[in-house]
VEXVEXGU-943443 format. One line per 2 residues: number of its first residue (from 1); for each residue z, x, y of N, C-alpha, C. Coordinates in steps of 0.1 Angstrom, whole numbers, always signed. Each point is the difference from the previous one (the first is absolute). Layout:
NUM) Z:X:Y:Z:X:Y:Z:X:Y ~ ...
//
This chain:
1) +555:-457:+1020:+8:-4:-16:-3:+8:-11 ~ +9:+8:-9:-2:+3:-10:-5:-11:-7
3) -11:-1:-9:-2:-8:-11:-3:+5:-14 ~ +7:+11:-1:-2:+6:-14:+6:-11:-13
5) -9:-2:-9:+8:-6:-10:+9:+10:-8 ~ +13:-9:-1:+8:+15:-8:+10:+5:+9
7) -2:-5:+11:+10:+8:+11:+12:-4:+3 ~ +2:-13:-3:+10:-12:+2:+1:-11:-8
9) +9:+4:-10:+0:-11:-14:+11:-10:+6 ~ -7:-12:-8:+14:-12:+4:-4:-5:-17
11) +13:-3:-9:-2:-4:-11:+7:-14:-2 ~ -2:-9:-5:+1:-14:-1:+3:-3:-15
13) +13:-6:-3:-2:-3:-16:-2:-14:+1 ~ +3:-6:-13:-6:-10:-9:+11:-13:+3
15) -2:-12:-9:+8:-10:+0:+13:+5:-7 ~ +13:-2:+9:+14:+2:+0:+4:+12:-2
17) -8:+10:+3:+1:+13:-2:+4:+7:+15 ~ +5:+12:+2:+0:+5:+12:-1:+17:+3
19) +2:+5:+9:-7:+12:-1:+13:+12:-9 ~ +8:-4:-5:+9:+9:-9:-8:+2:-10
21) -7:-14:-3:-7:+3:-17:-14:+7:+1 ~ -4:+10:+10:-17:+8:-1:+13:+11:-7
23) +16:+4:-2:+4:+8:-6:-7:+12:-3 ~ -3:+8:-11:-5:+15:+4:-14:+4:+1
25) -4:-12:+5:-13:+0:+6:-3:+5:+15 ~ +9:-3:+4:+4:+5:+19:-4:+16:+0
27) +9:+7:-7:-1:+14:+2:-12:+6:-6 ~ -8:-4:-11:-14:+0:-5:-10:+1:+7
29) +0:-16:+12:-8:+1:+8:+0:+5:+15 ~ +14:+8:+2:+2:+5:+14:-3:+13:-4
31) +0:+7:-14:-4:+14:-4:-19:+0:-1 ~ -2:-8:+0:-13:+0:-1:-8:-7:+13
33) +7:-1:+9:-3:-1:+16:+13:+4:+8 ~ +1:+16:-4:+11:+6:+5:+2:-2:+16
35) -10:-1:+8:+0:-10:+16:-1:-8:+4 ~ +1:-7:-7:+0:-16:+3:+13:-7:+1
37) -3:-6:+8:+13:-10:+1:+1:-13:-10 ~ +8:-1:-7:+1:-11:-10:+11:-7:+4
39) -3:-14:+3:+11:-11:+1:-2:-12:-6 ~ +15:-5:-8:+1:-8:-7:+3:-12:+6
41) -5:-13:+1:+4:-13:+6:+6:-8:-9 ~ +7:-10:+2:+4:-7:-10:-5:-15:+4
43) -6:-8:-9:-1:-12:+8:+12:-11:+2 ~ -6:-9:+10:+15:-5:+0:+8:-11:-13
45) +12:+2:+1:+3:-6:-10:+6:+8:-11 ~ -6:+13:+2:+4:+12:-10:+7:+13:+4
47) +4:+7:-5:+3:+12:+7:+10:+1:+9 ~ -3:+7:+8:+13:-1:+12:-1:-12:+10
49) -13:-11:-6:+0:-9:+5:+4:-18:-9 ~ +6:+3:-10:+5:-6:-8:+8:-13:+2
51) +4:+0:+10:+10:-10:+6:-8:-11:+10 ~ -11:+7:+4:-11:-14:+5:-9:-5:-5
53) -2:-11:+4:-10:-11:-11:-12:+9:-1 ~ -10:+0:-10:-13:+0:+2:-9:-9:+3
55) -10:+4:+8:-12:-10:+3:-3:-6:-13 ~ -6:-9:+1:-7:-5:-11:-18:-3:+0
57) -5:+8:+7:-13:+5:+5:-2:+14:+0 ~ -8:+9:-6:-9:+14:+4:+2:+3:+16
59) -7:-11:+5:-4:+2:+13:+14:+4:+13 ~ +11:-11:-6:+11:+2:+7:+9:+11:-8
61) -2:+7:-10:+7:+12:-6:-6:+11:+7 ~ -14:+1:+3:-6:+6:+7:+3:+4:+13
63) +2:-10:+5:+6:+0:+16:+14:+4:+0 ~ +9:-1:-7:+13:+3:-1:+1:+17:-2
65) -10:+4:-10:+0:+15:-4:-4:+8:+10 ~ -9:-7:+9:-11:+8:+8:+11:+5:+14
67) +7:-14:+4:+12:+2:+11:+9:+9:-8 ~ +4:+5:-9:+11:+9:-1:-6:+15:-2
69) -17:+1:-6:-7:+10:+8:+1:+5:+14 ~ -5:-11:+8:+0:+5:+12:+12:+3:+4
71) +15:-11:+0:+7:+8:+7:+9:+11:-6 ~ -4:+8:-15:+5:+12:-1:-12:+11:+0
73) -9:-4:+7:-7:+9:+6:-14:+6:-14 ~ +1:-7:-10:-6:+5:-14:-18:+1:+3
75) -6:-13:+11:-14:+4:+1:-1:+5:+14 ~ +6:+8:+5:-5:+9:+13:-13:+4:-3
77) -4:+6:-16:-11:+3:-1:-4:-10:-10 ~ -12:-2:-3:-7:-9:-12:+7:+5:-12
79) +1:-11:-7:+7:+4:-14:-9:-3:-12 ~ +5:+6:-8:-5:-1:-16:+6:-7:-9
81) +1:-13:-3:+6:-4:-6:+1:-3:-20 ~ +5:+6:-7:+2:+0:-16:+8:-10:-3
83) -6:-13:-4:+9:-15:-7:-2:-1:-10 ~ +8:-8:-6:+0:-8:-14:+7:-16:+2
85) -14:-5:-9:-2:-14:+1:+2:-8:+10 ~ +11:-5:+1:+6:-9:+13:-1:+8:+12
87) +7:+14:-2:-4:+7:+14:-12:+4:+6 ~ -13:+0:-14:-12:+5:+3:-6:-16:+7
89) +2:-9:-2:-1:-10:+9:+4:-6:+12 ~ +9:+13:+3:+7:-3:+14:-11:+13:+9
91) -3:+9:-8:-8:+12:+8:-12:-5:+2 ~ -9:-10:-12:-11:-7:+3:+1:-9:+11
93) +10:-9:+2:+0:-6:+12:+1:+7:+12 ~ +12:+14:+4:+3:+5:+10:-15:+8:+3
95) -8:+3:-12:-12:+8:+3:-11:-11:+10 ~ +2:-11:-5:-6:-10:+7:+4:-6:+12
97) +11:-2:+2:+4:-5:+16:+5:+13:+5 ~ +2:+9:-2:+3:+11:+11:-7:+17:-4
99) -13:-4:-2:-8:+14:-3:+1:+12:+6 ~ +6:-4:+11:+5:+16:+12:+10:+8:-9
101) +7:-11:-7:+14:+5:-6:-3:+11:-10 ~ -9:-2:-8:-3:+6:-14:-12:+4:-3
103) +0:+14:-4:-13:+9:-2:-7:+1:-14 ~ +10:-6:-8:-8:-1:-15:+13:-8:-8
105) -7:-5:-13:+13:-2:-8:-5:+0:-17 ~ +10:+2:-8:+1:+2:-13:+10:-11:-7
107) -8:-12:-6:+7:-7:-5:+2:-2:-13 ~ +11:+0:-7:+2:+0:-16:+3:-15:-9
109) -11:-3:-8:+8:-11:-10:-3:-13:+10 ~ -5:-4:+7:+3:-9:+11:-11:-16:-3
111) +0:-9:+8:-9:-11:-8:+2:-8:+17 ~ -14:-8:-5:+0:-12:+16:-2:-6:-7
113) +3:-17:+4:+3:-12:-5:-17:-9:+2 ~ -7:+5:+10:-14:-7:+1:-12:+8:-9
115) +7:+11:-8:-7:+6:-9:+4:+0:-18 ~ +9:-1:+0:+7:-4:-13:+7:-8:-4
117) -1:-8:-10:+11:-12:-5:+13:+3:+0 ~ +10:-7:-2:+16:+6:+1:+5:+9:-14
119) -10:-9:-12:+7:+6:-8:-7:+11:-5 ~ -5:+6:+6:-8:+17:+1:+14:+5:+14
121) +1:-4:+10:+10:+4:+6:+14:+3:-3 ~ +5:-11:-7:+10:+5:-6:-3:-5:-18
123) -3:+9:-7:-10:-2:-11:+13:-9:-10 ~ -7:-8:-6:+7:-14:-4:+8:+9:-15
125) -4:+10:-4:+8:+8:-9:+16:+2:+0 ~ +0:+2:+12:+13:+7:+10:+9:-16:+4
127) -7:-12:-1:+9:-7:+5:+14:-6:-6 ~ +1:+2:-13:+12:+0:-6:+8:+9:+7
129) -1:+12:-6:+7:+12:+5:+4:-1:+14 ~ -11:+0:+10:+6:-2:+12:+9:-11:+1
131) +0:-11:+0:+9:-10:+2:+15:+3:-8 ~ -2:+6:-13:+12:+3:-2:+7:+8:+6
133) -9:+13:+7:+7:+11:+8:+8:-4:+12 ~ -7:-8:+8:+4:-7:+11:+13:-9:-1
135) +4:-4:-15:+10:-7:+1:+10:+9:-6 ~ +1:+12:-6:+9:+9:-7:+12:+5:+12
137) +12:-3:-4:+10:+6:+10:+2:+14:-1 ~ -1:+4:-13:+5:+14:-2:-14:+9:+5
139) +7:+7:+11:-11:+4:+12:-7:+14:-6 ~ +9:+9:-10:-6:+10:-7:-6:-4:-9
141) -2:-10:-12:-6:-9:-6:-16:-3:+4 ~ +6:-6:+9:-15:-10:+10:-6:+13:+3
143) +7:+15:+6:-12:+10:+7:-3:+4:-13 ~ +7:+2:-6:-11:+7:-14:-11:-10:-7
145) +5:-11:+2:-12:-11:-7:-13:+5:+15 ~ +4:-2:+8:-12:+0:+11:-8:+16:-3
147) +7:+13:-4:-5:+7:+1:-11:-1:-12 ~ +8:-4:-12:-11:-5:-13:-12:-6:+5
149) +3:-4:+10:-14:-13:+2:-10:+8:+9 ~ +7:+7:+7:-10:+8:+13:-5:+15:-3
151) +7:+6:-10:-5:+12:-5:-3:+4:-17 ~ -11:+7:+4:-3:+5:-18:+0:+10:-5
153) +10:+10:+8:+3:+13:-4:+1:+5:-16 ~ +10:-10:+1:+6:+1:-16:-9:-4:-14
155) -16:-3:+6:-7:-4:-10:-8:+13:-5 ~ -2:-5:-14:-16:+13:-3:-7:-12:-7
157) -13:+6:+3:-12:-7:-3:+2:-8:-13 ~ +3:-9:-1:+3:-7:-14:-7:-13:-1
159) -7:-8:+10:-9:-9:+2:-11:+0:+7 ~ -4:+11:+1:-11:+6:+12:+1:-1:+11
161) +9:-7:+6:+1:-1:+18:+3:+11:+7 ~ +15:+8:-7:+2:+9:+5:-2:+16:-7
163) -9:+4:+9:-5:+18:-7:+9:+9:+5 ~ +13:-1:+0:+5:+11:+0:+10:-5:+6
165) +14:+12:-4:+17:-4:+3:+0:+15:+8 ~ +9:-5:+10:+3:+10:+12:+10:+7:-10
167) -2:+14:+1:+10:+10:-7:+18:-5:+9 ~ +9:+5:-11:+13:+0:+6:+4:-13:+1
169) -3:-11:-4:-1:-15:+1:+9:-4:-11 ~ +9:-11:+1:+3:-5:-14:+14:-10:+7
171) +6:+0:-7:+17:-9:-2:+9:+5:+11 ~ +0:+14:-1:+13:+5:+13:-12:+2:+14
173) -14:-2:-1:-4:+1:+13:-1:-16:+3 ~ +2:-7:-7:+0:-16:+5:+12:+1:-2
175) +10:-2:+3:+14:-3:+0:+4:+5:+17 ~ -9:+15:+1:+4:+6:+9:-4:-13:+17
177) -14:-3:-5:-5:-7:+8:+6:-15:+3 ~ +3:-5:-10:+9:-12:-1:+13:+0:+7
179) +4:+10:-2:+17:+2:+6:-2:+4:+12 ~ -12:+6:+8:-2:+4:+15:-8:-18:+4
181) -8:-5:-7:-4:-12:+7:+12:-10:+3 ~ +12:+0:-12:+8:-11:+0:+10:+4:+14
183) +5:+9:+2:+6:+10:+10:-7:-2:+16 ~ -15:-2:-1:-3:-4:+10:+4:-16:+3
185) -3:-9:-11:+1:-14:+6:+17:-1:+1 ~ +9:+9:-9:+14:-7:+6:+3:+4:+15
187) -9:+10:+4:+4:+5:+14:-7:-7:+10 ~ -14:-7:-4:-6:-8:+9:-9:-10:-5
189) +9:-13:-6:-7:-7:-10:-7:-7:+8 ~ -13:-3:-8:-13:-11:+8:+8:-13:-4
191) -3:-10:+4:+5:-9:-2:-9:-8:-7 ~ +5:-10:-10:-14:-11:-7:-7:-5:+9
193) +6:-7:+10:-10:-7:+14:-8:+9:+3 ~ +1:+14:+5:-11:+5:+5:-8:+6:-8
195) +6:+1:-17:-12:+3:-9:-11:-12:+2 ~ +7:-11:-3:-12:-11:+0:-5:-2:+12
197) +7:+4:+13:-11:+1:+11:-11:+11:+0 ~ +2:+9:-5:-9:+12:-2:-13:-8:-8
199) +6:-4:-11:-11:-7:-13:-10:-6:+11 ~ +9:-12:+7:-11:-10:+8:-7:+7:+6
201) +6:+10:+8:-14:+7:+12:-11:+8:-10 ~ +5:+8:-10:-12:+4:-9:-6:-10:-9
203) +4:-7:+0:-7:-13:-10:-14:-5:+9 ~ +7:-2:+17:-7:-9:+9:-11:+8:+5
205) -2:+16:-1:-7:+9:+11:-11:-1:-6 ~ -9:-5:+12:-15:-2:-2:-4:+9:+14
207) -5:+13:-2:-6:+5:+10:-11:+0:+6 ~ -10:-14:-5:-12:+0:+7:-14:+11:-5
209) -5:-2:+9:-14:+7:-2:-5:+16:+12 ~ +11:+1:+5:+4:+11:+10:+2:+9:-6
211) -12:+16:-3:+6:+9:-6:+2:+9:+8 ~ +13:+9:-4:+5:+9:+9:-9:+12:+2
213) +4:+3:+18:-11:+14:+2:+3:+10:-6 ~ +14:+2:-1:+4:+13:-5:-5:+3:-15
215) +1:+16:-3:-3:+1:-12:+12:-8:-13 ~ -4:-6:-12:+12:-3:-7:-5:+7:-13
217) +12:+2:-9:-3:+4:-14:+11:-11:-7 ~ -4:-2:-14:+5:-6:-5:+5:+3:-14
219) +11:+3:-2:+6:+3:-11:+9:-10:-11 ~ -6:+0:-16:+4:-10:-6:+6:+8:-13
221) +10:-8:-7:+2:+4:-18:-5:-10:-8 ~ -10:+4:-7:-6:-7:-11:+10:-2:-8
223) +12:+3:-4:+10:-6:-6:+11:-7:+8 ~ -3:-8:+10:+8:-9:+7:+5:-12:-5
225) +7:-2:-6:+6:-11:-2:+4:-16:+4 ~ +4:+7:+15:+2:-10:+6:-11:-8:+14
227) -7:+7:+3:-15:-3:+7:-12:+8:-6 ~ -7:-10:-6:-14:+7:-4:-5:+8:+5
229) -5:+13:-9:-7:+7:+12:-16:-5:+3 ~ -4:-12:-4:-11:-8:+5:-2:-6:+12
231) +17:+2:+6:+0:-6:+16:-4:+12:+6 ~ +6:+15:-2:-8:+9:+8:-13:-2:+2
233) -6:+0:-14:-13:-1:-4:-7:-8:+8 ~ +5:-14:+3:-10:-9:+13:+6:+1:+11
235) +8:+11:+4:-1:+5:+15:-11:+8:+2 ~ +1:+11:-12:-13:+12:-1:-11:-5:+8
237) -4:-13:-11:-14:-5:-3:-7:-9:+13 ~ +11:-6:+6:+0:-4:+16:-4:+5:+10
239) +7:+12:-1:-3:+11:+13:-4:+12:+0 ~ -1:-1:-12:-11:+16:-8:+15:+8:+6
241) +13:-3:-2:+8:+14:+2:-1:+8:-13 ~ +4:+12:+2:+4:+12:-8:+10:-6:-9
243) +0:+1:-14:+11:-4:-6:+1:+14:-12 ~ +12:+4:-5:+3:+8:-11:+9:-5:-7
245) -2:+2:-14:+5:-7:-10:+9:+9:-9 ~ +15:-3:-4:+9:+8:-6:-2:-5:-16
247) -5:+6:-10:-1:-8:-13:+9:-4:-7 ~ +14:+3:+6:+13:-7:-12:+14:-5:+12
249) -4:+7:+13:+12:-5:+7:+2:-15:+3 ~ +13:-3:-1:+1:-15:+6:+1:-3:+16
251) +10:-12:+3:-1:-5:+10:+9:+13:+8 ~ +8:+7:+0:+2:+5:+9:-3:+15:-3
253) -16:-1:+5:-6:+15:-1:+9:+12:+8 ~ +2:+6:+7:+11:+8:+3:+6:+6:-8
255) +11:-10:-10:+11:+3:-7:-9:+5:-11 ~ -10:-7:-1:-4:+2:-19:-9:+15:+3
257) -8:+6:+11:-7:+11:-1:-1:+3:+21 ~ +9:+4:+1:+1:+4:+15:-10:+9:+2
259) +0:+11:-9:-11:+13:+2:-15:-5:+1 ~ -2:-12:-7:-14:-6:+2:-4:-4:+10
261) +15:-10:+8:-2:-2:+11:-4:+9:+10 ~ +8:+8:+2:-4:+10:+8:-9:+9:+1
263) -6:+1:-12:-12:+6:-4:-15:-10:+6 ~ +4:-9:+0:-12:-12:+5:+0:+3:+17
265) +15:-1:+3:+0:+0:+17:-3:+12:+2 ~ +1:+11:-3:-8:+11:+8:-12:+3:-2
267) -5:-7:-11:-16:-2:-1:-6:-8:+10 ~ +8:-12:+1:-6:-9:+11:+1:+3:+15
269) +16:+9:+3:-2:+3:+11:-11:+11:+3 ~ +2:+13:-8:-11:+6:+4:-17:-3:+0
271) +0:-10:-6:-12:-9:+4:-2:-5:+13 ~ +8:-8:+4:+4:-3:+12:-2:+5:+13
273) +5:+14:+0:+1:+9:+8:-9:+11:+1 ~ -10:+0:-8:-8:+6:-1:-9:+3:+12
275) -3:+7:+4:-11:+1:+15:+13:-5:+13 ~ +13:-3:-2:+7:-4:+11:+3:+15:+7
277) +0:-2:+16:+1:+9:+7:+11:+4:+4 ~ +7:+8:-5:+15:+7:+2:+0:+5:+13
//
């Protein structure tokens, strides 16, 4: 069985997001790995499964995602997972529970309850904004607010946190993304109940002491205003995993600087496949 890292990608999004939120990153990833299979899987309660109830534990969500992957033939060869936030918790649980399925994983801006306090896992500075967004009925306004919370592309180093600004970004770009996200919600709305179920699952996830046997790469954005970068640092220190830090990106790392993410993936894949006998 081919266990080459980067041949068969499975991508998992985060809290209250679905596969369509990867947006322009998917063609970017495919161009970097032209021969790879890239599969996007929605978590229960989101995307094509938006009518289903989301389980309240990461273990149950993982079992649901794995069953879907098995039924669709997505893990006929071991998969490499790229996952963000809540999706990265699912990836970790998948590696621990079904190690034969996964040959490696890259986890972005994630956190574990037994390593980081709750006020870092959802930064206390964002509580007010997060609560207001959840209750906003105007979908475009809500998605625009979420974008402001999870993305730093419009910022230019004004307070020492963001070292750069992506070229070609600004109000027009933000409007395009906000409209796209509002369209996604209108077509496949995630319910408030499922959002809270996912929050409960994420808040309670404690993976324990077992380190996955597969190679794991951690990526984080130093400008993440939703989940503190210290959470990735805690995982890195606990299990001595490789961590690459983006100097200014926010929570939605692939949106803020997809090129940087792809370059880190290419380096990591080459490193793990060096010496592999093809």
